[in-house]
Kinemage of the C-alpha trace (Angstrom):
@kinemage 1
@onewidth
@group {chain A} dominant
@subgroup {mainchain}
@vectorlist {calphas} color= white
{ca met a 1} P -8.309 10.580 -30.164
{ca asn a 2} L -6.532 11.073 -33.627
{ca ala a 3} L -2.923 10.212 -35.221
{ca leu a 4} L -1.392 13.189 -34.540
{ca asn a 5} L -2.057 12.595 -30.198
{ca pro a 6} L -2.490 8.912 -29.655
{ca pro a 7} L -3.700 8.353 -25.993
{ca ser a 8} L -0.683 7.474 -24.946
{ca ala a 9} L 0.859 10.878 -25.945
{ca arg a 10} L -1.466 13.083 -24.208
{ca pro a 11} L -1.071 14.782 -20.853
{ca ala a 12} L -1.960 12.259 -18.148
{ca gly a 13} L -4.029 14.767 -15.892
{ca pro a 14} L -4.137 15.218 -12.223
{ca leu a 15} L -2.918 12.826 -9.889
{ca ser a 16} L -6.607 12.534 -8.027
{ca arg a 17} L -8.253 11.442 -11.702
{ca arg a 18} L -5.131 9.186 -12.401
{ca leu a 19} L -5.784 6.984 -9.363
{ca his a 20} L -8.256 4.242 -8.746
{ca trp a 21} L -9.160 5.485 -5.145
{ca pro a 22} L -11.685 2.808 -3.883
{ca met a 23} L -8.686 0.611 -4.803
{ca val a 24} L -6.014 2.196 -3.367
{ca ile a 25} L -8.099 2.773 -0.097
{ca gly a 26} L -8.993 -0.651 0.158
{ca leu a 27} L -6.000 -2.264 -0.578
{ca ala a 28} L -4.594 0.084 2.228
{ca leu a 29} L -7.468 -0.999 4.295
{ca phe a 30} L -6.654 -4.741 3.996
{ca ala a 31} L -2.894 -3.991 4.914
{ca leu a 32} L -4.096 -3.226 8.338
{ca ile a 33} L -4.012 -6.886 9.020
{ca arg a 34} L -0.831 -6.977 9.744
{ca pro a 35} L -0.691 -4.224 12.583
{ca ile a 36} L -4.007 -5.296 13.960
{ca phe a 37} L -2.222 -8.972 13.899
{ca ser a 38} L 0.475 -7.138 16.645
{ca ile a 39} L -2.208 -5.204 18.272
{ca ala a 40} L -4.239 -8.162 19.344
{ca gly a 41} L -1.004 -10.030 20.337
{ca trp a 42} L -2.009 -13.067 17.473
{ca ser a 43} L 1.753 -12.535 15.771
{ca glu a 44} L 3.233 -13.409 19.746
{ca val a 45} L 0.942 -16.151 19.765
{ca leu a 46} L 1.466 -17.609 16.205
{ca gly a 47} L 5.336 -16.851 16.869
{ca lys a 48} L 7.755 -13.600 15.811
{ca pro a 49} L 9.248 -13.010 13.390
{ca ala a 50} L 7.647 -15.481 10.889
{ca thr a 51} L 3.862 -13.978 11.328
{ca pro a 52} L 4.671 -10.755 10.502
{ca leu a 53} L 6.879 -12.045 7.366
{ca ile a 54} L 4.043 -14.292 6.383
{ca leu a 55} L 1.437 -11.437 6.202
{ca thr a 56} L 3.714 -8.901 4.580
{ca ala a 57} L 4.087 -11.545 1.885
{ca val a 58} L 0.033 -12.278 2.168
{ca ile a 59} L -0.434 -8.464 1.612
{ca ser a 60} L 2.003 -8.206 -1.009
{ca val a 61} L 0.444 -11.374 -3.038
{ca val a 62} L -2.696 -9.851 -2.712
{ca trp a 63} L -1.931 -6.076 -3.646
{ca ile a 64} L 0.236 -7.354 -7.013
{ca ala a 65} L -2.679 -10.076 -7.981
{ca val a 66} L -5.873 -7.242 -7.458
{ca val a 67} L -3.896 -4.571 -9.536
{ca gly a 68} L -2.217 -6.970 -11.852
{ca phe a 69} L -4.840 -8.778 -12.950
{ca ser a 70} L -7.170 -5.361 -13.069
{ca arg a 71} L -7.145 -3.126 -16.201
{ca val a 72} L -6.237 -0.161 -13.703
{ca arg a 73} L -3.821 2.344 -15.628
{ca glu a 74} L -0.218 2.973 -14.033
{ca pro a 75} L -0.259 0.065 -11.824
{ca leu a 76} L 3.216 1.336 -10.063
{ca leu a 77} L 1.316 4.664 -9.199
{ca gln a 78} L -1.634 2.725 -7.465
{ca leu a 79} L 0.399 0.752 -5.115
{ca leu a 80} L 2.947 3.669 -4.558
{ca ala a 81} L -0.370 5.172 -3.403
{ca thr a 82} L -1.104 2.299 -1.365
{ca gly a 83} L 2.062 2.167 0.380
{ca ile a 84} L 1.678 5.836 1.408
{ca cys a 85} L -2.548 5.598 2.421
{ca tyr a 86} L -1.344 2.558 4.416
{ca ala a 87} L 1.777 4.308 6.107
{ca ile a 88} L -1.051 6.846 7.088
{ca ala a 89} L -3.487 4.159 7.988
{ca ser a 90} L -1.262 2.441 10.073
{ca thr a 91} L 0.313 5.700 11.768
{ca leu a 92} L -3.239 6.637 12.357
{ca leu a 93} L -4.196 3.454 13.849
{ca ala a 94} L -1.154 3.359 16.638
{ca ala a 95} L -2.168 7.568 17.742
{ca val a 96} L -5.823 6.279 18.174
{ca leu a 97} L -5.106 2.782 19.839
{ca ser a 98} L -1.683 3.375 21.916
{ca pro a 99} L -3.387 5.878 24.456
{ca val a 100} L -6.153 3.407 24.948
{ca leu a 101} L -3.919 0.527 25.156
{ca glu a 102} L -0.804 1.748 26.711
{ca gly a 103} L -2.089 4.698 28.534
{ca glu a 104} L 0.208 7.257 26.410
{ca leu a 105} L 0.453 8.361 22.801
{ca gln a 106} L 3.525 5.936 21.058
{ca gly a 107} L 4.414 5.221 17.471
{ca pro a 108} L 5.518 7.093 14.545
{ca ile a 109} L 3.764 9.809 15.249
{ca thr a 110} L 5.664 10.975 18.092
{ca asn a 111} L 9.118 11.019 16.538
{ca pro a 112} L 9.407 12.584 13.294
{ca ile a 113} L 12.372 10.483 12.178
{ca ala a 114} L 10.585 7.372 12.758
{ca leu a 115} L 7.366 9.084 10.791
{ca val a 116} L 9.301 9.646 7.521
{ca met a 117} L 10.758 6.290 7.876
{ca val a 118} L 7.472 4.670 8.042
{ca cys a 119} L 6.550 6.686 4.738
{ca leu a 120} L 9.741 5.697 3.099
{ca thr a 121} L 9.574 1.700 3.993
{ca asn a 122} L 5.807 1.767 2.712
{ca val a 123} L 6.295 3.804 -0.576
{ca val a 124} L 9.092 1.157 -1.198
{ca trp a 125} L 7.170 -1.617 -0.506
{ca gly a 126} L 4.283 -0.158 -2.684
{ca gly a 127} L 6.538 0.367 -5.404
{ca leu a 128} L 8.380 -2.777 -5.476
{ca cys a 129} L 4.428 -4.440 -5.371
{ca gly a 130} L 3.767 -2.055 -8.447
{ca val a 131} L 6.559 -3.127 -10.410
{ca cys a 132} L 5.256 -6.798 -9.764
{ca ala a 133} L 1.975 -5.921 -10.843
{ca trp a 134} L 3.194 -3.545 -13.932
{ca gly a 135} L 5.225 -6.752 -15.117
{ca leu a 136} L 2.154 -8.927 -14.500
{ca gln a 137} L -0.504 -6.395 -16.356
{ca arg a 138} L 2.098 -6.648 -19.710
{ca arg a 139} L 2.376 -10.512 -19.451
{ca arg a 140} L -1.301 -10.072 -19.686
{ca gly a 141} L -1.127 -8.152 -22.807
{ca val a 142} L -3.273 -5.037 -20.854
{ca arg a 143} L -1.611 -1.475 -21.818
{ca ser a 144} L -1.201 0.871 -19.466
């Protein structure tokens, strides 16, 4: 580190090294409570559409708090990756469980447009949470 090349001016490096993978994967797996509630029928018992909305809010708060109160670099990137990992994990969960529970393959994996929309929706969700986490880190004085 020198005056001509401060840490913030260095090239960021490969994406795989810029992400805190245990955090990304852990947060994506935590978000699976939402489809699990639906699969188990708990969303219907507790009431729709309130339960999925409440679960989405809880997951969002957890994502923002975990990343925002950490010292992880690039909080926006962390939660964008979390959104993508969640999209993949929830799609795989539906692909594995739908033949067992419904007798046939169902879910976004059977429709390319739905698959793209699931990915886009979760990237936007992760991005919005990432912006909030970035703001929280800045408020706390954490440099990313």
